[in-house]
Every structure is written in C-alpha cells, then in structure tokens.
C-alpha positions in Angstrom: 46.0 151.2 3.4 44.9 149.1 6.4 46.3 145.7 7.1 44.3 142.7 6.2 43.2 140.4 8.9 44.0 136.9 7.6 42.5 133.6 8.7 45.8 131.9 9.5 44.9 129.7 12.4 41.3 128.6 12.0 39.7 127.3 15.2 38.2 123.9 15.3 34.3 123.9 15.7 34.6 122.6 19.3 36.7 125.6 20.2 34.0 127.9 18.8 31.4 126.1 20.9 33.6 126.5 24.0 34.2 130.2 23.2 30.5 130.9 22.9 29.8 128.8 26.1 32.2 131.0 28.0 30.1 134.1 27.2 27.5 135.2 29.7 24.3 135.5 27.8 21.9 135.2 30.7 19.5 138.0 31.6 18.3 138.9 35.1 15.2 137.1 36.3 11.9 138.9 36.2 8.3 138.7 37.3 5.6 138.3 34.7 1.8 137.9 35.0 0.1 134.6 34.3 -1.2 136.0 31.0 2.4 136.5 29.8 3.9 133.3 31.4 3.2 130.8 28.7 6.5 129.4 27.3 8.6 131.1 30.0 10.9 129.2 32.4 10.6 129.4 36.2 13.6 131.0 37.9 13.0 129.5 41.3 11.0 126.8 43.1 7.4 127.6 44.0 5.7 126.0 47.0 2.0 125.8 47.7 1.0 128.3 50.4 -2.5 126.8 50.7 -4.4 123.5 50.3 -5.9 122.8 46.9 -8.8 122.4 47.3 -9.0 124.3 50.5 -12.0 122.4 51.7 -13.6 118.9 51.5 -15.8 118.9 48.4 -18.2 116.7 46.5 -16.7 115.2 43.3 -20.1 114.6 41.7 -23.8 115.6 41.9 -25.7 113.5 44.5 -26.3 113.4 48.3 -23.9 114.0 51.1 -24.4 111.2 53.8 -22.7 109.4 56.6 -21.3 106.3 55.0 -22.2 104.0 57.9 -25.9 104.7 57.2 -25.5 103.0 53.8 -23.8 99.8 54.9 -25.6 96.8 53.4 -27.8 98.9 51.1 -28.4 97.5 47.6 -31.0 97.6 44.8 -33.3 95.1 46.6 -32.9 96.6 50.0 -32.1 100.4 49.8 -31.3 102.6 52.8 -33.9 105.3 53.3 -32.6 108.6 54.6 -34.3 111.9 55.6 -33.5 114.8 53.1 -32.7 117.7 55.4 -31.3 120.4 53.0 -29.1 121.2 50.0 -25.6 122.7 49.3 -24.6 124.3 46.0 -21.1 125.0 44.7 -19.8 128.4 45.9 -22.0 128.6 49.0 -21.3 127.9 52.6 -23.3 124.9 54.0 -26.0 126.0 56.5 -27.0 122.4 57.4 -25.4 119.5 59.2 -25.8 115.8 58.3 -26.8 113.7 61.3 -27.4 110.0 61.6 -30.0 108.8 59.0 -29.9 112.1 57.1 -28.8 113.2 53.7 -28.2 116.6 52.0 -28.5 117.2 48.3 -25.1 118.4 47.0 -23.7 119.7 43.7 -20.3 118.8 42.2 -17.6 121.0 43.8 -19.7 122.1 46.7 -18.4 122.1 50.3 -19.2 118.9 52.2 -21.5 119.8 55.0 -20.5 119.0 58.6 -21.2 115.4 59.6 -21.0 114.0 56.0 -18.1 111.8 54.9 -19.3 110.4 51.6 -21.4 111.3 48.5 -23.8 108.9 46.8 -24.2 109.7 43.1 -27.7 110.8 42.1 -28.1 107.9 39.6 -28.1 105.4 42.6 -30.9 107.2 44.4 -34.6 107.9 44.3 -36.7 110.6 46.0 -39.4 109.2 48.4 -41.9 110.6 50.9 -41.5 109.3 54.4 -44.1 110.1 57.0 -44.7 113.5 55.4 -41.0 114.2 55.1 -38.9 114.2 51.9 -36.5 111.4 51.9 -34.1 109.6 49.6 -33.5 105.9 48.9 -29.9 104.9 48.5 -29.4 101.7 46.5 -25.7 101.2 47.1 -23.3 100.9 50.0 -20.6 103.6 50.4 -17.3 103.8 52.2 -16.0 106.9 54.0 -14.5 109.4 51.6 -16.2 107.9 48.5 -16.9 110.5 45.7 -15.3 113.3 47.8 -12.1 115.2 47.5 -10.5 116.1 50.8 -8.8 119.4 51.4 -5.3 119.3 50.1 -5.9 116.2 48.0 -4.8 118.1 44.8 -1.8 119.8 46.4 -1.2 120.4 50.1 0.0 123.6 51.7 3.9 123.6 52.0 4.2 121.0 49.1 6.7 121.7 46.3 4.5 122.8 43.4 6.9 123.6 40.6 10.7 123.5 40.4 13.2 125.9 38.8 13.7 125.3 35.1 10.1 124.3 34.6 8.8 125.5 31.3 5.3 127.0 31.8 2.6 125.5 29.6 -1.2 125.5 30.0 -1.0 122.7 32.6 1.5 124.6 34.9 -0.4 127.9 34.5 -3.6 126.0 35.6 -1.8 124.8 38.7 -0.5 128.3 39.5 -4.0 129.7 39.0 -5.4 127.2 41.5 -2.8 128.4 44.0 -3.9 132.0 43.5 -0.6 133.0 42.0 -0.9 136.0 39.7 2.8 136.7 39.0 5.7 134.2 38.7 9.5 134.6 38.7 10.9 133.5 35.4 14.3 133.3 33.8 15.1 136.5 31.9 14.9 136.4 28.1 18.3 137.2 26.6 18.1 140.4 24.6 19.9 140.0 21.3 20.9 143.0 19.3 21.1 142.4 15.5 23.2 144.5 13.1 23.6 143.8 9.4 26.6 145.5 7.9 27.5 146.6 4.4 27.1 149.8 2.4 25.0 147.9 -0.1 22.2 147.0 2.2 18.7 148.5 2.1 15.8 147.7 4.5 12.8 146.1 2.8 10.1 148.7 2.0 12.7 151.3 0.8 13.6 151.9 -2.9 16.4 149.8 -4.2 19.1 150.7 -6.8 20.2 147.8 -8.9 22.6 150.0 -10.7 24.4 150.8 -7.5 24.6 147.1 -6.5 22.1 147.5 -3.6 20.4 144.5 -2.1 17.7 144.2 0.5 18.8 143.3 4.1 17.9 139.7 4.5 20.0 138.7 7.5 18.4 141.2 10.0 15.0 139.5 9.6 16.0 135.9 9.3 18.3 136.2 12.3 15.7 138.0 14.3 13.2 135.2 13.6 15.8 132.5 14.5 16.6 134.4 17.8 13.0 134.4 18.8 12.6 130.7 18.0 15.6 130.0 20.2 14.1 131.8 23.1 15.8 135.2 22.8 14.3 138.7 22.4 15.6 140.2 19.1 16.2 143.9 18.8 16.9 145.2 15.3 19.4 148.1 14.9 20.0 150.2 11.8 22.4 148.5 9.4 26.0 149.7 9.5 28.0 150.7 6.5 31.7 149.9 6.1 32.7 152.9 8.2 34.8 152.4 11.3 33.3 155.2 13.4 29.7 154.3 12.5 30.3 150.6 13.1 31.9 151.3 16.5 29.0 153.6 17.5 26.3 151.0 16.6 28.2 148.0 18.2 28.8 149.9 21.4 25.1 151.1 21.6 23.9 147.6 21.1 26.4 146.2 23.6 25.1 148.6 26.3 21.5 147.6 25.7 21.7 143.9 25.0 23.0 140.7 26.5 24.4 139.5 23.1 25.2 141.4 19.9 25.0 139.6 16.6 26.4 141.1 13.4 26.4 139.7 9.9 28.8 140.6 7.1 32.1 142.4 7.3 33.9 139.5 9.0 35.9 138.2 6.0 39.6 138.9 5.4 39.2 142.2 3.6 40.7 145.7 4.1 37.2 147.2 4.5 36.0 144.7 7.1 36.5 146.6 10.4 34.4 144.8 13.0 37.2 142.7 14.4 39.2 146.0 14.9 36.3 147.4 16.9 36.1 144.3 19.1 39.9 144.3 19.7 39.9 148.0 20.6 36.8 148.1 22.7 36.5 144.6 24.1 38.1 141.2 23.7 38.3 139.1 20.5 38.2 135.4 21.5 38.1 133.8 18.1 38.4 134.9 14.4 37.8 132.1 11.9 36.4 128.6 12.2 37.3 125.6 10.2 33.8 125.0 8.8 32.1 125.4 5.5 30.1 127.5 5.0 31.0 130.2 7.6 34.7 130.2 8.0 34.7 134.0 8.7 33.1 133.8 12.2 34.0 136.1 15.1 33.5 135.5 18.9 34.3 138.1 21.4 33.0 140.2 24.3 32.3 143.8 25.2 32.4 145.1 28.7 28.6 144.8 29.0 27.7 142.0 26.6 28.8 139.1 24.4 29.4 139.3 20.7 29.3 136.9 17.8 29.9 137.9 14.1 28.1 135.8 11.5 28.9 135.5 7.8 27.2 137.8 5.4 25.5 135.3 3.0 22.1 134.5 4.4 22.3 130.7 4.3 25.8 130.8 5.8 24.6 133.2 8.5 21.6 131.1 9.4 23.6 127.9 9.4 26.3 129.2 11.7 23.6 130.7 14.0 21.7 127.5 14.3 24.9 125.5 14.9 26.8 127.6 17.3 24.6 130.5 18.7 21.1 129.1 19.1 22.1 126.4 21.6 23.7 129.1 23.8 20.6 131.3 23.7 18.4 128.4 24.6 20.6 127.5 27.5 20.6 131.1 28.7 16.8 131.2 28.5 16.5 127.8 30.2 14.9 126.1 27.2 15.7 122.6 26.0 16.4 121.8 22.4 13.1 121.2 20.7 12.3 117.5 20.4 11.7 117.9 16.7 14.9 119.8 16.0 16.6 116.8 14.5 15.4 114.1 12.1 17.0 111.0 10.8 17.1 110.5 7.1 18.9 108.6 4.3 20.8 110.3 1.5 18.7 110.4 -1.7 21.8 110.4 -3.8 25.5 110.3 -3.3 27.4 113.5 -2.4 31.2 114.0 -2.6 33.1 116.5 -0.6 36.9 116.8 0.0 38.0 120.1 1.5 39.5 119.0 4.8 37.2 121.0 7.1 33.8 120.4 8.6 31.0 120.9 6.2 27.6 122.2 7.3 25.6 121.0 4.3 22.3 122.8 3.7 19.9 119.9 3.1 16.4 119.5 1.8 14.0 116.7 2.7 11.6 114.5 0.7 9.7 111.4 1.5 9.9 108.3 -0.7 7.1 106.0 -1.7 7.3 104.2 1.7 7.1 107.4 3.8 10.8 107.2 4.6 12.7 110.6 4.9 15.3 111.2 2.3 17.9 114.0 2.4 19.5 115.8 -0.6 22.0 118.7 -0.6 20.8 122.2 -1.5 23.9 124.0 -2.7 23.3 127.0 -4.9 26.1 128.9 -3.3 26.0 130.7 0.0 24.8 133.9 -1.6 21.6 132.4 -2.9 18.8 133.6 -0.7 16.3 131.1 -2.2 18.3 128.3 -0.5 16.7 129.6 2.8 13.4 128.1 1.8 14.7 125.2 -0.3 16.8 123.8 2.6 15.1 122.3 5.6 18.2 121.9 7.8 21.8 121.1 8.0 23.8 117.8 7.9 27.2 118.0 9.6 29.8 116.3 7.5 33.1 115.7 9.5 36.3 117.0 7.9 37.6 113.4 7.2 34.5 112.4 5.3 34.9 112.7 1.5 31.8 110.8 0.4 28.2 110.3 1.5 26.7 107.3 -0.3 23.2 106.9 -1.5 21.1 105.4 1.3 23.6 106.4 4.0 22.0 107.5 7.2 22.4 111.1 8.2 21.1 113.4 11.0 19.5 116.6 9.7 19.3 119.5 12.2 16.3 121.4 11.2 16.5 125.2 10.7 13.2 125.4 12.7 11.1 122.9 14.7 8.2 124.0 12.5 9.8 122.6 9.4 7.7 120.0 7.6 8.7 117.8 4.7 7.0 119.0 1.5 4.1 117.0 0.2 5.7 116.6 -3.2 9.1 117.6 -4.6 9.6 118.6 -8.3 12.6 119.9 -10.2 12.8 121.2 -13.8 11.7 123.9 -16.2 10.4 127.3 -15.0 6.9 127.5 -16.5 3.9 129.8 -15.8 1.3 127.0 -16.3 3.1 124.8 -13.8 3.3 127.6 -11.3 -0.5 127.8 -11.4 -0.9 124.1 -11.0 1.3 124.1 -7.9 -0.9 126.7 -6.3 -3.6 124.0 -5.9 -1.4 121.6 -4.0 -0.8 121.3 -0.3 2.8 122.4 0.6 4.6 121.4 -2.6 8.2 122.3 -3.3 9.4 123.0 -6.8 13.1 123.8 -7.7 13.2 125.6 -11.1 16.7 124.4 -12.0 15.9 123.8 -15.7 15.0 120.8 -17.8 18.4 119.3 -18.0 18.9 119.4 -14.2 15.3 118.1 -13.7 16.1 115.1 -15.9 19.4 114.4 -14.1 17.8 114.5 -10.7 14.9 112.4 -11.8 17.3 109.7 -13.1 19.0 109.8 -9.7 15.7 109.2 -8.0 15.6 112.3 -5.9 12.5 114.3 -6.8 8.9 113.0 -7.1 8.5 114.6 -10.6 10.3 116.6 -13.2 9.1 119.1 -15.7 11.0 119.3 -19.0 10.6 121.1 -22.3 12.3 121.0 -25.7 12.5 119.1 -28.9 12.4 115.4 -28.0 13.4 114.2 -31.5 16.5 116.6 -31.5 17.8 115.1 -28.3 17.5 118.4 -26.4 16.5 118.9 -22.8 13.4 116.8 -23.6 13.4 113.0 -23.8 14.4 110.7 -26.5 10.9 109.4 -27.4 7.3 109.5 -26.5 6.9 106.2 -24.6 5.3 106.2 -21.2 8.6 105.5 -19.4 11.8 106.1 -21.3 15.3 107.3 -21.1 14.1 110.3 -19.0 13.6 107.9 -16.1 10.0 109.1 -15.6 6.5 108.3 -16.5 4.6 111.0 -18.4 1.7 112.4 -16.3 0.7 115.1 -18.7 2.0 117.4 -21.5 1.1 120.7 -23.2 2.6 123.1 -25.7 3.7 126.7 -25.2 4.5 129.3 -27.9 8.1 130.6 -27.7 9.9 133.4 -29.5 11.5 136.8 -29.1 10.2 139.3 -26.6 10.6 142.9 -27.8 9.5 146.3 -26.6 5.8 147.2 -27.1 5.2 148.1 -30.7 8.4 146.3 -31.9 10.3 149.6 -32.6 13.3 147.8 -34.1 10.9 146.0 -36.5 12.3 142.6 -35.6 11.0 139.8 -37.8 12.7 136.6 -36.7 15.8 134.8 -35.6 17.9 136.1 -38.6 17.6 139.7 -37.2 19.6 138.6 -34.2 22.4 137.3 -36.4 22.4 140.0 -39.0 21.7 143.2 -37.0 23.3 145.0 -34.1 20.8 144.0 -31.4 21.4 143.4 -27.7 20.0 140.0 -26.8 19.2 138.3 -23.4 19.2 134.5 -23.3 18.1 131.9 -20.8 20.5 129.6 -18.8 22.1 126.5 -20.4 19.9 124.2 -18.2 16.7 125.7 -19.6 14.8 123.7 -22.1 13.8 126.9 -23.8 17.5 127.7 -24.3 18.0 124.3 -26.0 15.0 124.9 -28.3 16.5 128.2 -29.3 19.9 126.5 -29.9 18.2 124.0 -32.2 16.5 126.8 -34.1 19.9 128.5 -34.6 21.3 125.2 -35.8 18.5 125.0 -38.4 19.3 128.5 -39.6 23.0 127.6 -39.8 22.1 124.6 -42.1 20.0 126.9 -44.3 23.0 129.3 -44.6 25.6 126.5 -45.1 27.5 127.6 -42.0 28.0 126.3 -38.4 25.9 126.9 -35.3 29.0 128.3 -33.6 29.5 130.9 -36.3 25.9 132.2 -35.9 26.0 132.1 -32.1 29.2 134.2 -32.2 27.4 136.8 -34.2 24.5 137.2 -31.8 25.4 140.0 -29.2 24.4 138.6 -25.8 23.7 134.9 -26.7 25.9 133.9 -23.7 24.4 136.5 -21.5 21.9 134.4 -19.5 19.3 135.1 -16.8 17.4 132.6 -14.6 13.6 132.7 -14.8 11.2 132.6 -17.8 10.3 136.3 -17.1 13.8 137.5 -16.6 14.7 138.3 -20.3 11.4 140.0 -20.8 11.9 142.2 -17.7 15.3 143.2 -19.0 13.7 144.2 -22.3 11.0 146.2 -20.4 13.7 148.0 -18.4 15.6 149.0 -21.6 18.6 146.8 -20.8 18.1 144.8 -24.0 16.5 145.0 -27.4 15.4 141.4 -27.5 14.9 138.6 -25.0 14.1 134.9 -25.3 10.7 134.2 -23.9 7.1 133.0 -24.1 4.0 134.7 -25.6 2.2 134.4 -22.2 5.1 136.4 -20.5 5.1 139.1 -23.2 1.4 139.7 -23.0 1.5 139.7 -19.2 4.1 142.5 -19.2 2.6 144.4 -22.1 5.5 143.8 -24.4 5.7 142.8 -28.1 6.3 139.2 -29.2 7.8 137.7 -32.4 6.8 134.0 -32.5 9.4 131.4 -33.5 7.5 128.2 -32.8 6.1 125.9 -30.1 7.7 123.5 -27.7 6.3 120.6 -25.7 6.3 120.7 -21.9 6.1 117.4 -20.1 5.4 116.5 -16.5 7.3 113.3 -15.7 6.7 111.3 -12.5 9.3 109.2 -10.7 8.0 105.7 -11.4 8.9 104.6 -7.8 6.7 107.4 -6.3 3.5 106.9 -8.3 1.6 105.6 -5.2 2.9 108.4 -3.0 0.1 110.6 -1.6 1.6 113.8 -2.8 2.1 112.5 -6.3 -1.5 111.2 -6.3 -2.6 114.7 -5.4 -0.5 116.1 -8.2 -2.1 113.7 -10.7 -5.6 114.6 -9.5 -4.9 118.3 -9.7 -3.6 117.9 -13.3 -6.7 116.0 -14.3 -9.1 118.5 -12.8 -7.4 121.9 -13.4 -4.8 121.6 -16.2 -7.2 122.4 -19.1 -8.6 125.4 -17.2 -5.1 126.7 -16.4 -4.0 126.5 -20.1 -7.1 128.3 -21.3 -6.1 131.3 -19.2 -2.6 131.6 -20.6 -2.0 133.0 -24.0 0.0 130.9 -26.4 -0.4 127.7 -24.3 -2.6 124.7 -25.2 -2.8 120.9 -24.7 
C-alpha cells in the first residue's frame, strides 16, 4: 500500500498565481521570416537603416515644376511652361527641370533635378507654344507641394518598432518598406501536454464501454487553449497510472518543453503518482488550491522546465488553465490579455453557494430583449464534457460570497476571445423535430435538460424559449391549460404531436403487446430521466393501468424491472435495446424507425414551444418564429409518428 497524499493545507488562489509566476516559461528568441511573423512579438528594438522613401517622389500624377514659376497663376491667368520630358515610377529621371519648364510625372516617380513641386494633372491643360509642347498651370504652388521628401515616412536611424510590439499587417508593411526579411521575435513557449489515466483512449481508436474507457478530451481542449494563449502545444501519449511510465513521459516532456501540463492523477488517491514523480525528480511547490472546481492542482518544476498539474475533469481542467496558466503563457510569449477576454453581465437568476472557498463558476451568456448580457451558471458536474460548449466563461465568486442575486453585476472571463453570445437560448425536452428546426437558425444554443427544467428556467426568466411535452390536463411536465400565456410562464409559439411507446428489438422477439407486459413479465426496461416529459407521460399511463387494476402506481412501478434505470437523451433507451442491454426502452416511433428497431405504440403526446414573453421582440426569437412558420410542417412530414 502506498501512502495517500492528502490536501491538508490548501493554498490560497493568490499563492497559486505567485507559484506559477515564479516559474520560467520563456523560450529563447528566434528569427522568423516576414511570412511567419504575423502575431509574433518583437524581441528587440528595430531601427531604420535607410530613409523611406529613399528619394524625393511625386505623390500624385501631374507635372514636376519649379514652384516659383507658378506664383500668381490661376484659372483666369495660368502660367504656361515648356514640357521638356517625362518620368515614370521605377525609372531614373533623364531630364532636369529648369526655369519655365515642366516634366510629366507619375505617382511615386522620382522627382527630377530642379523640380520642387508637382501640379496635379486636373489643374493643367496641354498647349502648343511656338511649335513646342507646353502645359498651362491654373493654380499657384508652394515648394514641396504634392511631393514626399526622402525620409518623410521614416528616416534612417529612427526608431521603427520597439521590443514587445505585436506584429500585425501594419507593422509587417513597415518592415517590408525597410527591406527587412527576417525579424527577431520572442520565443513561443513550448508546452507539453500529457493526459493521464488507464481509462483514456485517443479519438479515432476503438472504445470499450464495458471496460469503462473514455475518449481523451483534455489533451485536445488544453492544446487548443495553449495555442490561443500564445504557446506551442505538443501532445504526448497518454500515461496510465503506472509510476515508471508516468516518470518516463514527464521527464521526456520536461527535456523537450518549457512547460509540462498534465491532467488527471492529481487527486488524493493511492494510484495518483504524479506528485511523487515531481518530488523525486524536481521540486513540488504547491499541492492543492482552495478553489472549486480544481482543488487538486499541482505546481512544480523539473530541472529543465516548469510543471503544472490540472484536474482530470474537462471543465475543471479548462477553468484552472484559463485562470492560472494562460496568463503566464501569454506573459512568456509577450502577449497582452485579449481585449475581449472579459465581459460584464448581470445574473439572469439568483445563485447560492456556501462552501468557504473561491468558486470558479462555469457560466453561460444570453442577451435579454434590450440587448443586455445576462449570465447563468452552467453546472452539470465537473465531469460533464458538454459543459465545455454550454459554458462561455467563468465568474469568480469570492469565498465569503454565499449569494449572487438576480440582476447583480458580474465579470465573466471568457474561455476564448472568440466566444460569442448565442443568438437564442432554449431549454427543455430532447426532441428530434426540434433538433432539425435548430439547424436552420444562426448560432442557437439549446440545453436538453427536460420539460420540467425547461419550465422552471422559463419561469425564472433565463432562456428565450422552452420546449415541453406531456399531458397538460394531468398536470405533468406540460402546462396547466392551453391559453396563450399561462402558468408555464411562456407564450405558445407552436405545437405538434409525437407518437410514443415501447422500443423493442427488430421483429419484437418477446412479442410485447403493451404496458402490461412490463408489469407482468420478466423484461429488462430502460426509462428516461425524471425531468423528461416523456417519462411523465409514461408515469401517467402507469397510473391509468393501476386504476384499471385497482392498485397503486407505486405497486406497478415496483414490478417493472428497470423503471428507475434512466438515461438522458431520446435515443438513449433505443440504443440500449439495439445493443442488447435491455429488452424494452421508452421512446418515439421516429427513433425506432431511424435505428431499425421495433415499436409498440402507447399513445401520442403534445410538444409545445413556449417563448419567454419578455423576449418576443428579440431578434433571435423573431428568427425562431420565422423558422417555425416556414419549416415546421416540412420537418414534421419527414419524421415518422410526428404531426401538427
């Protein structure tokens, strides 16, 4: 037995920032070509070694002249000059301008000797003068007019760009004008990424659910976050919970990278060995931070690199990375925090929290009817990968804050500067027809939390719309009546019906005929979650059967093997049946036919799209309404067992 490493003295968040700041993440400066320089940061000052332009030049098409020859000229009394030649851009002048003479010149061409001004062609006319071509100048000029003198843009010896300048198209244009083809830039920190755990499998490889395997999420999310922060991510093979293999990978990455990031194997468990590797081959600076999520965080150093251990759950790992590690990578790369990295918002609903440590609250964003940004917590548990796309950023809640009130101002640190508020936010029943409707909208977000949760959030005023299903008259997950705006808190935008029942293997080998078979026979059943309107509809049907048999709903539920065994999505029970994990599943006709399974119909239930009455004028809601009007009927026609 190995000793457990307990989190006895959790470091405060500021200590974690200080520990990471003490690490040297910087990479050596390097030279890159102009074609590779965009977005990089200059490592040193660059001075101009030549004038730009390197010659006096015309700034427009016209005629190069001596300004004093035009003094007093105007429309009524033009100055007439002899035309003695021409100069084009990119050619050396072969003519000199003397008194009373003019030379035709192109924009950007070298000013010929003797000329000190250019008259634009629009203020001149060609004339013949005693058999010689001439030009009438109908305006007076001053010396230097319509010309750019050598060094007027930037002069030789002048400071062109300073260290720390981020190179954009403008700076690259200036460097091009100076003839620079390579520039010294700050080195990009190389960040080695190692996900740990025997259960991990890289995407693209076969997965064994029976063995509890999961796909490696953290390697790819962390790599993308590293690149956004200005680092150069390097993915290493994932490490199992074996000390020797863990040590080998960590040391290999530490020799090749400026920073090593691992995720997982940092909690207080006998099989978690990373901290032992750090202690034996480097220095462990910190183990455990008083934050939620992400308490099991490591900070240390190897002889040749820095090390940070992130939590294993994807949302926790990304949250801790963005809070503690990304600023250090940006600093090492010389990059400022993006201007759009933080947005101000108001809480869409109240949120209570009382655990005595800082909370990094994953947060989603939605706009209200006035275009103001609202924030709502996204908390499905740290292990829920879908929270990565449902959360837009993080709100830092101090440890002494137990309550965030509705309307309270908060700062949301975005997971990425590319994050944009969804055009419309919906919550409610998982439904195939709705999924097809959403495909026609511009950047919607829909949270399939079930009818009951959709109604709860709609009444709290958070989403723009909710989708609910169930028997309205029976007081299920549906609403209490059919009025336009009722106890649901929403205005009905549209409704349709879907056929529900029992999904069985193809050919119905158990010859299942109806709900009574679940009660009377030894059949393995898979149900939907308690927030699902479909689950409530089933519960009402069981209650009806109990009345017919003069017994209780509870008695019948107890006799159904698996009634309390629930899965999330509308296809999940059917997929369990298809995999042979169950004899019967609760589902829809459209799902059964899609997956090539049998179906025993039990009835129809109504699905309603309810709009937040305060958001009816919002642009995204208007787009939803228009889409429903134009495409709903067509969508329903393509789904078996669904109709208006």
